[in-house]
C-alpha positions as CSV (number, residue, x, y, z in Angstrom):
1,M,-14.3,-4.4,-0.7
2,P,-10.6,-4.9,-0.3
3,P,-9.2,-4.1,2.9
4,N,-7.0,-1.1,1.8
5,F,-9.9,0.8,0.3
6,H,-12.4,2.8,2.4
7,A,-16.2,2.9,1.4
8,D,-16.0,6.6,0.1
9,T,-13.1,5.3,-2.3
10,P,-13.9,6.1,-5.9
11,L,-15.2,3.4,-8.0
12,A,-12.5,4.0,-10.8
13,Q,-9.6,3.5,-8.2
14,R,-11.5,0.3,-6.7
15,M,-11.7,-1.2,-10.2
16,R,-8.2,-0.3,-11.2
17,P,-6.0,-3.6,-12.2
18,T,-3.7,-4.5,-9.5
19,T,-1.4,-6.7,-11.5
20,L,0.2,-6.3,-14.9
21,D,-1.7,-9.7,-16.0
22,A,-4.9,-8.1,-14.8
23,I,-4.5,-5.3,-17.5
24,I,-6.6,-5.6,-20.6
25,G,-5.1,-4.4,-23.9
26,Q,-1.6,-3.4,-24.6
27,E,-0.5,-7.1,-25.3
28,H,2.0,-5.7,-27.6
29,L,4.0,-4.3,-24.4
30,L,2.9,-6.5,-21.5
31,A,2.3,-10.0,-22.9
32,V,4.9,-12.7,-22.0
33,G,8.1,-12.1,-24.2
34,A,6.9,-8.4,-25.1
35,P,9.4,-5.6,-24.4
36,L,8.0,-4.1,-21.1
37,R,7.2,-7.7,-19.8
38,R,10.9,-8.9,-20.5
39,L,12.4,-5.8,-18.7
40,V,10.1,-6.5,-15.5
41,E,11.4,-10.2,-15.6
42,Q,14.8,-9.0,-16.0
43,G,14.2,-6.7,-12.6
44,H,15.3,-3.7,-14.6
45,L,13.1,-0.9,-16.0
46,P,14.7,2.1,-17.6
47,S,13.1,5.5,-17.7
48,I,10.0,5.4,-20.1
49,I,7.5,8.0,-21.3
50,L,3.7,6.8,-21.6
51,H,2.0,8.8,-24.0
52,G,-2.0,8.7,-24.7
53,E,-5.3,10.4,-24.0
54,A,-6.6,10.8,-20.4
55,G,-8.1,7.7,-19.0
56,I,-6.5,5.0,-21.1
57,G,-4.3,3.6,-18.2
58,K,-0.9,5.3,-18.2
59,T,-0.8,5.9,-14.6
60,T,-1.9,2.6,-13.8
61,I,0.7,0.8,-16.0
62,A,3.4,3.0,-14.6
63,M,2.4,2.2,-10.9
64,L,2.2,-1.8,-11.7
65,L,5.4,-1.5,-13.6
66,A,7.2,0.3,-10.5
67,D,5.8,-2.3,-8.1
68,A,6.7,-5.5,-10.5
69,V,10.3,-4.4,-10.0
70,E,9.9,-2.8,-6.6
71,R,10.4,0.7,-7.4
72,P,8.8,3.7,-5.4
């Protein structure tokens, strides 16, 4: 178990991708040369709205994008 997780951390949180490259799907946005990937590589991330059903990874993608451009 990674050091930043406790034994009682929910499995879903422990299994959450930790890098943009670890995300499965969303290649049209996150692959090399794709729109969000280009913004991250430029170090610029404007305000965006992620839309979709619950549980599809919106929060995970938002957190990883923020981490990638070193924003809170």
